[in-house]
N, C-alpha and C positions, 0 to 999 in steps of 0.2 A: 480492506491493508493492501487492495491490489493498484501497483505502483510508489507502495512504499517500496524503500532499501534498507536491510538490516544490516547493522554490523558493517554500513559501509562498503557492501559488498554485492548484498544478497539482493535482486532487483526481482520484487513480487509479480508475473507476469499476467497469473489466473488462477481460478481454485479450482483443483480439478477433485476434490474428495476430501471427506471429514466423519467425523465421528459425535460421539458424545465426551468428548475429553477435548480434542485436540481437530483442527482445520488443516489442509493440505493444501499448499499451494505449488504450480512448477514454477519455478525462479533462475533469477542468470546468475551467474557467479563472474561479477562482472574482473575477476582477478582471472581468472583460468580461464572465463571466457568458454564456459559452457552452462549447458542447463542441469539445472537439480532441482529436488521438490523438499520443500521448507515446512515442516511438519510446525506449526505453532500448537501452544497451550491456550484453550478456552479464556478470557477473560473474568469467568466466575472462580476459575483454581488459581489467577493468578496471587493471592493473599495466604493460601492455603502452604502455610511454611513449609509441615512437614510432606504436603503432595510433592510441593517444587523440589527439594531434596530429594527424596526418592526417584523422582521423575528422571534430573537430571544424575541420579549415581545407575537408575537403569539404563540410561542411554548411554553413558561412560562403555558399562558392560556390555551393552549390545554392542559400541562402538571395537569392541575388542575381538571381535568377529570376524574372519575373511577366508571369507567363503563365494562361490560364484554363483549359490542358489540362495544366496541372502542379502537383502540391501544392505549396503553399505553405509553407514552413517561419517559423513565425513566433520563436521562440526558441532559445537555443542554452545549456545550463547544466549543473551540478555541483552535486551534494549530497553532501560526503564522497563514498563511491565510486563512487557512481552517477553516470552522464553519460548524459545523455538530450538529444533535440532536440523540440522542440516543431513540430507542423506540424498542418495544414487536417486534419479530420475529415469524410470524404468518407461519407456515409448509402448505401451499399448494396453491392454484390458486385465481386470481382474477376472478371476475364476471363478467368481459368482455371476458375472455379466454374461461369460461364457456359457456356461450349465443352463443361465436361464433363459438363451438364444437357441443353446443344440445339444441339451440334455434329449435323451441319453449319448454319452460319447462313446467311438469308437473305443472298444475293450483294451487295443497297444496305444492307443492318445492317451487314455486315463490313467497305463499303466505305468506309463512315463510321466507324467504328471506326480503322480505321486512317488516315483522314484526318489526322483528329483528334490522334492518336500522332505522325505524321508533323509536324503542323503542332505540336507540343511540342519533337519532336526539332528541326528547322529552328529554333526561338529558344533553346535550348540551343548548339548549334552556333557558333550565330553570338555567344551570350557564349564559345566556346572552350571548352566543358565537353561532355564526350562520357558517355553513360549506362554503357556495357559490359555491361550486365544487363540487355538487352530481356527481356521474357520476361510469359505471360499473368496471370503472380503478381505481378509488378510496376506491373500496369495496371487502375486503378480506376473503374468506370461507376457513377455515383450515378443513385439512381431517376428522376433529372429528364432521366438519358438523358448525361448530361456524362461523358466521357471525361478522367481525370486518370491521369497520368504519374508515379508515385513512386519512392521510391530512388535520386534522382540521387546520385552522390557516394559513395556507401557502396563499392560493389566497388571503386573509385579507390583508396579509404581502407586497402585490405585487404593485407598483410602476404604474404608468399610463405609462411610459417609457418601465419597464422591461415587462408586458404584452406584450406589442407590440412589444419587441424582442424575447421574448422566444415566443409565437404562442398562451399563453395559452388559449386569445380569441379564434384561431382557435383551438384546441383541446377538448375545453368544450362549444361550442356554439350550439351544436346540444341539450344541456342538460340545455340553459338560460331558464328565467322565461320570460314574456316579460319585467317585470319591470327593470330586468337585463337589457335585449336586449336595451332599452331605457337609461338607464345609469343613472335611479334614482336610491335612494337609496333601498337597497333589505333586506328583515327580514325574519322570521320563514318561513312565506307563501311562499317565493321563493324557499326555499329545500324543502319544500311540492311538490311545481309542479315538479321540477327534483327528487325527488321519483317516482312521477306517470309517467315520462316517462322513467325511470327504468324500472318499472313496464309490463308498456306499452311493453317496448323490450326485457325482460322477456318473454312474454306470447306470444309475435308476432313473432320474432325472427328479426323487423326491427324496424329502427328508426319513429316517428309521422311526422318530417321535414326532409328534403333534398333538395339540394340549389348545383348552380355551384359556390355558393361562400360564405363565413361566415357571408357577410352582405345581400343574400339573403335567409339561413336561419332564421337570426334573425330577418328582415322581415316578413317571414311566422310566424314564434313565434307570434310577434305582430296582425295581418291581417286575416288569412288563417284559415279554420279551418282543423282539421285533421281526418283521416279514422277512425273511427271508431273500437274499437280491436275488437267485436264480427263478424265484417264485415272479418276480415283477419284470423282469429282462432276462427270458428262458434264454439269449445269445451270451450271456458271460459262461466263461469255462468254471469246471468246479475247482481248477485249482487258483481261480481269483475268489470265488466265492470265499475258499477256505482263508484265503489271508484275509479276508473283511472280516469272519467269523472269529480270528482268532484275533485283531486287533478290538474288537467290539467285546472281547469278554467283559462280563461285568464283575467279574472275580478278577483284579488286577494280577495275581500270580499266574493264572490262565493267560497272558495274554504274551506278546513278544517279550523277549528278558529286555531287547535295547531295540530303539533306529534300526541300529547295524543289521540286528537279524532280522528285523523285518526287509531292507532293502534286500538283504542278499534272497529273501524269498520271492519281493517282488521281480529279480534281476532272471530268476528262471521259472516262474511260473506261465510263460507264453511258450515256454519250449512244448516241442511235438508229445513228449514222454509225459508230459505231465498235464494236458489239459484236461485228462480223464478219470484223472486221480480218484480216489473213493473218497465221498466228505470229510471234512475233520471231525475228528471226535474227544471230547475231553471226558475226564472220570468222574466230574459233578452231574456229568447229564445222566449218569445212571441211577441218581438219587433226584427222585421226581418232585422230592422238597424243599431242595437245596435252594434254590434259586426263585420259589415263591416264597409270595407274604400272608405269613400264618391271619386267621382273619379270628377273634376272640367271638365265639356266637353269643348273641341278642339271650337276653333274658325272657322266658318265656311265660305267661300269664300262670298255667300250672305249676309252675314254679316257686311262684312269690311264697307260697303259705310255708314253704318246704324251707326259704331262705330267713323268712320272718321268724317261724315258730318251728323248730326243728323238733319232731314226736320225741316224747321222755316215757320209755316200756316201765309200764307198773303205775301208769296216772299220775306219776309224781307232778307231772307241769299242772295240771289240773290242780291238784291238792295246795300248790306251792299258790295259785292265784285265787282260790276259795275266799269268802269275806274272813271266813272264823279264822286262816291260816295265817291271815295277814295282823288279823288286830295280835295275835299271841307273839310273835314275833317282835323281839325289841329294836329298836331303832339304833343303828350303829352307823352313822353317817359319816363320822369323822375319822374312821380309820380309812380307808380307802389313801384322801388325800395326806395322811399323816405318812402311811408308807411309802406311796410315792415322792413328798416331799424331802424324806430322809434319803430315797433312793437317788435324786436329784444332787443333793447335796454330797455324798458317795463320791457320786460320778464325776463331778466339779472338780474337787478336791485331786481325784486321780488322775484328771485330764492336768492339770495344775503342777503336778509331780512330774508329769509325763514329761511338758516341755519345760521344767527347770530340767532336767534331767538329760533330756534328750539335745537342747540346743546348743552344748558344746562339740558334740559328736555331728551337727547338721551345720554347724555354719564351717564352708570351707576354708584350708587353711590361706593365708596371704603366700602370693609366691612374688618373685624378682621377675620382670620382663627383662630380657635380653635383650642386644642390641642386633638388629637381623638386617641392617642398613647396607647396600653393594652387596648381597647374598644375591642368587636365585631364586625366584620365586618357592620353589618346588624345595631347597633348603631351607629356609624362612620357613614356611609354613611346618615343615620337619622338626626343627628347630623349639619355635613356639609349643607343636604339639608336644615335644616331649617334657613341658615344664609345668604342663596341664593346661596352657592357654589354646585359644581358637582364634583363628582367622576369619574375619567377616568376609564373607563370600558373596556376589565376586570381589575383587580387590579394585580399586581404583586404578585409572591407567594415565600415565602421565605423557606426551611426544616429549623423547629429550636422544636429540642426534649422537650425544657425545656418549653415550650410556649403551650396553650393549641391550638389546632388548629383554625383558622378564627381570629387569635385576631391581632388585626394591630400594628404593628414592626415600622413602617415609615411612614411619608409623606414625600411628597414634598416642599409644604411649613408651615408654622407654626408660629401661634404667629406676624404676618405681615398682613400691610393692601394689600388686590388684589380688581380689579373690582368685583361685583357681577355678577354672574356667571362662573367666573372661574373655570378650571380645577384642582384637588388636584389628584396626585398620590399617592396612599395608596398599601405599603408594608404590605401582612398579612401571617401568618406564615403557615405552613400543618403540615404533620405528612411526617417522611423522607417516601420515597416509599418501598413499602413492596417488598420482593421478592417471585418468586412465589412458591408452594409447589413441592418439589422434588418427582417424581412419584415411588414408594417404593413398591409396590406390585411385589412380585413374590420374592423378597429379602429377607431372615435372619433376622431376628429380631436383631441380632448381628449385620449386615453390615449398617439396616437400621439405627439404634442408631448411630454409626460411623457418616453416610451421615449426620444426621441430626447435631449433635455434632459438623460438621465442619461447620456448617450455624451460630453456634453460641447459639444451641437450649442446654437449661440447661435439661440435666437429669434426672431428677425430674419431667419437663415436658413431658416425654416420659410417656406415659401410655400404655402397653399391656393389651387388653382383649382375652384371651382363649376362642376360640371352636373347638370342634369337627369337623374336614376335614380328607378328603382322602388325602391332601396334606403332606409334609414331613413334620414332628413337627418342630416350629418354624419358620415357612415360611408363610409372611406377606400377607392376603388374602386382607386387604382394609384398607384403612386411611382414615382418618378426621385430618382437612381439604384433601381437594381431589386435586389430580393431579393440580397443573396449576393455585389454588387459590392463592391469594396472604397472609401470614401470617406473626405475626410477632415473629421472634425465639427469643427474649427475655420473652417475655410475654404466648403467644399463648401457650393452651394444646393440644398436640398432642396425639390422641389415636389410636393404630395400632392394628387393628386384627388378631392375629395371631393362628397358625395352632397348635393342642395340637395332632396331629395325629387322627387316627381312635376312635370312641367311641369303648370302650371294656365292656365288663361286668362280673362278677365270674359267671362260670358256676354255677348251686346247686346241690345238693347230692341229687339226686334222686332213689339209689340204697335202695330196701328194702319199699318202696310203693308204693301204689297199683297205677292200671293204671290211675282213677279218681286221687289221689292227685298228679301222674306225670303230668298228663295236667294240672291243676291248676297253680303248680309251673311255668310251661313252660309258661303257660298265664301270668303270673305276673311279671315274669323276661322278656319279649316282644321277647322270644323264639317260635319256631315253632317247631311244630312234624311234622318231613318228610312225605309227602304225605296221613298226615291224617290219618297213621294208625302205629300196635306195631306189634313186632315180636314175638312171642311164641313159645317157647321152651320149653324142660327139662332140669333142673336144679340141679345140686347140691345146687348152691350155697343161691339159695331162696325157699320160699314154694310157693304153688301156687296160683298167682294172683299179686304176689309181683316184682319189676321191679331186675335184677338182673346185667343188664348191660347198660350202658348209651356212646351214640358216637354221634360227633365224640371228644369229650373232656370228660375229668376226673372231677369230682367235685372239685373245686376256680381254673379252670384254666380261662386265660383270651379268651374272644369270642366275636364277632361285634354282637349287637341287630341282632336280626332278625334271627340267625342264624339258621338251621334246625337240629334236634336233632333224631338219632334214638331209639326208647325203644325194650328192647329186655326183653318181662316180662313169668317170669316162668309158663309153663302149668303143673307143679309139678317135683318129683323127679324123674329118669329113670327108668325104668321098673327094672333092675336090683338093683336097691337099698335096702340096708338095714338098718333099721330104731331099733336097739335094744334102750334098757332100762336099764341102769345100777346104781343100787341100791349102793350107797355111803355111810358109816358110818364111821361119826369120833367123836373122844371124844375131849375135852377141853383138853390143857397141863394139867390142874389142873382141878380135879373133883370140880363143884360146883363153877371155876370162870370163867372169861369170854375169850373165844379165837374167832379171827380173820378166818374165814376159805376163803380161794378165792379157787376157781374149775377150769383149764387151759383146753380146750380142744384140740383134733388135728383129725379132721375127712375130710370128701370128702368136707365139706362146709369151711374150711381152717383149716391153723396150729397157733395152740397156740393162741387161740383166750378164752375170758371170758366167761364162760358158764354163769356168772349171770352180771346186770349192776354193782352192786356193792358187796361186799364179805359183807358175811353172818356171825352173831354175836351168840354163842353158849356158855352154861355154864354145858353143861350134853350129853354126847352121842348123835347124833343125824343121821338118817341116810335120803340121798336126793336121790331122783331119777334122773339120769342124762342120756339123749335120744342122742345118736350121730345118725348118717348118714355116712351109709359107703358104698361102692363101688369097682369095681373091681379093685383090685389094691392099691387100700387107707383106708387100717387098721386104725383106731380111736387109740387115747392116753388122758387117764384119768392121770389128774395130782392134785392131792391134796397139797394145801400151808396153813400151820397152822401159824397165827401169822408173815407170810412173810416168813416162812423157809418150802419148797419141805419136806412133808412127807408120802410121797405116788405116786407110779408110775404106772397106770396099763393099758398093750399093751390089744387093742380089735380088735383081729385080722378080716376081712372079712371072713374069710373063716371056720373061727369055729362058726359064726354064721350062723342058721338054716335057709332055703330060706324063710320060712315066717315070719322070722323076719323082718316084714315092716309096722306093723301098732305101731304109737308110744305108742299109750294107752294098747295095748293088746300083746307087744313085748318080749323080751327074758327079762328076770328076773335075773340078775345077780349080785353079792356083793361084794362092794370091802370094807374091813374093815379096816381104819386108825386109830385104838383107841389106846393109849396108848402114853408115855410120850414121847420128842422129843426126836426120833433116826435119824442116817442119810437113806435113803430111800434105801429100798432095789432093786434090780435090777430082773427086767424079773418076778418077780413076784408081787412086789410092795411089799414085809416082811419088817414090823415095827416089833416095839414090842408087836404088834397085830397081828393079821393076816389076812390075804389078800388071798382072794379065786376068784373066777370066776365061776358061774355052767348057763349050758345053758340052753334052755326053758323046765320046764317040771321039773326039778330037784328039 
């Protein structure tokens, strides 16, 4: 069937498994673009109407289960003579393969697997579904470690004839519970017994019961004890062995009361205080004959005469059998048949009378079937039971978006009289099967949004959440719901955690700050001082103790938090620096009226820099001292602006300054006169309508 497409949707790609009743294929769901598993009923059963009907009913029942440890059933269909069930595809191996390759498993791994199986069984039992075929072949383990129980309902759908034909009894007899082997009704505790055997096999690498035939194995389940796990594998803790012993009791009453109780025991059995607890003890263990098969003794040769001819005291027996006695006794062979005939006639008459007399009392009364449509399932069940009717379990489920889940949509009988105790089949609504959330990690936000919109997600429900990360900006780092979780494309909000690139901050301006101020600024901005030291060297750019250079970034450049910064702190001006002070005399444009004065200087500290932080206001002739820093090859210039216009430009050559002009307080006292009315500036002397002159030290 590989290459065939079922339901114009499921393309069969490869066969991945199979059993006596069905074959399993890996397939692609072309509608939702995902891989699924398709179980196809074998051809020899497609004409067994009873089997097909129960097969579909049980598949629908299994589809009602929604649990992370149960393989989800997506669809049930039929195409001509092909009946199939579509279910979740688990990428991994079954537990039987893992046991065959690695058994005995580590205790914590085996307990973890058993706990997930137990959780799945508890969910199924709460929904009135018994698996009845728990075995390693039906336990799938994905590569992510998630355990999935499969084949819910299929074993219950088999008729007695198909069990014989498919050989499923043979395949599962090693995991049968004693009550299953007897052929009596099985319940939740039968699944618990089978899970106990699976845990036994995981921890020991062997089955508790083996035999030459299925019948001999079934008899051992009923009659014989099994070898205790710790005798096979001494590394098993006593607390874990106690779980196995309780789950595998032949008497169902001595097993766990429910899968939830067994799960609770599994969750604590590896706690340190429990590892060496005493072996579990059962009351029936005190009766040595309670679990043993009683054997009828064989007939010995020396007993034959006693059985065939018992002795009679006084020789009466001998007298009865001598020739003379037989001849003297009259023959009355008609008496016994006559008596027996009369007794039989009387007995038959009594039975006929009893049947006629009791017929009325044995026939159940008629009851009216009430309508339970639009009721919740629990309410409908209670109402039908209140009039003496029963609900067929499990109910049938039908997808209906317009009706709240678990609401009765249809019932098999309504507003008619039926016998008390009759079964009523209910069809109940359920929510649509939700698709699994696709994996979006590593994609861009744009790619993720497109993929979600193809599944029907409203763009308004896609909510990006930006965080700093080393990944490329726009890369999806996390998602909610997680990959594989079921979600509603029409209603669920989807949160995508998206990278906005590496975190960056603005490099602060440290130029002109003291070392202490610079350190404090670095710490405030989550930056570091490289090697916790600074580089001190002479500089024309800053006075002693001030930062004149920072590396590796200039102020306001973007850097990541934690960047290491190197500081260069001035140890003072170089030895050959000169610091002459030049007195600049400036007059207002008109005496008595206010003018705005700005002085711009160029020297070794920089070109065309404002000498003051803000212009000065004068209304009379004023002299301002201007100190320059000069160096070899770097002369100075003083430019005076009045009301925005240049009125004087005075060069201050380095060579013309005396060698001792290095003290800002007592250096060269030269004068630049920039008084008078607005006139174009003079060249090389700064001549204006006033006088500009320069005088050296001592003038």
